[in-house]
Phi, psi and omega in degrees: 000151180244133176253122178249122180246113182245119180243140177222140176255125181270158177292153180307134178082003184254008184303307184296318180295320180290321178300319178296320178298316178298312184296318188270334185238308187292307182300311178301322178296313183290324183301334180271002184286126175299134178092352177284124180268315178205159180222130180233132179242134181223153173236151184291155176282340181286157177242129008278149182278082185266352184240146174235155179229133170239115177248119180243142179248125184244147180304318181199171182297321181300318179297315180295316179297323179297324180279313187280323179109182184298330183264040186297338180280350183261142174270101183247157180256132181289153175304134182097348179260347189308319183285351183258327191261130176269324184201146175220146182223140176228140176225153181232143182222148171269131182292137175245025181305326181296330178290327181275351180072030180243156176288149177304137179297128176069020182299139180300129178086355179282132178277137178283139177281133177292147178296146179250158174113000000 
């Protein structure tokens, strides 16, 4: 499995507009991608919330590349986002969940464990 961590810092005052873009366009687009196992979107706990995180888990590198394209190693801004984003960074990792003996996070068909305590 491949873990793609995409972080972007928005320009001051653009938090709400960028969050709406993620919610209305990015997430629906990504959810339909073949090979996507899970998608997590986060905003910082700090104020002001200028950074966003999109962490996607892919079945394999080929699936991720098919969705992202030939320039998958680059953190690029989509058309229409330029006025919102100040900086973007992307990193890729190979999952080592098998070493830890845990099921893949958000794996399709995986049952969630109820909280204990």
